[in-house]
N, C-alpha and C positions, 0 to 999 in steps of 0.2 A: 090881297096878300101884301101889297105895298104898305098899307096901314099897319098890318100886323108886324112887319119887320121894322118899321119906324119905331113902334112902341117897344119892340123887343130889344133893339140895339141902340136907339138914340134917345131913350127917355130915362127917367129916374129909375125905372124898373131894371135897366140893363145890369146894374151891379148885383142885383139879387140872384141872377142866373149863375153867377160865379161862386155861389155858396158851395161849401164842401159837403154839406149834409143834404140828404134827399128831402127832408122836410122843408128846408128853405127853398129848394127848387120847386117843390109842389106848390108852395104858397105863391111863388113868383108866377107860375103858370095860371093859377086861379086869378091872380090880380091882372095878368095880361088878358085873360079871357074876358074878365069884367070890363076892362078898359076898351077892348076891341068891340065888345057888344054895344057899349055906349056910342062909340065912334061910328060903327056900321049900322046902328039901329036894328040889330038882329042878334039873337041869342047864340052865343058860342060857349062850349064847355072847355074846361082845361084840357081834357083828353083830345078834343079836336085840334086845339091850338098846338099842343105838344106834338101830335102826329104830323101836322103840317110843317112845323119848324124842322123836325127831324128829317122829313122827306125831301126838303129842298135845300 
């Protein structure tokens, strides 16, 4: 979870989540899931990441 939040709020991806259109946000979650998958060496989907961010 720590790695996910670092990527979400403290990386170059952070500004993409401020997009006013939903397409931009969906792309940001896909990119976040991809980066998290690389860091954690485990596959994550955009839906999993989005659900986790919203629940915490």
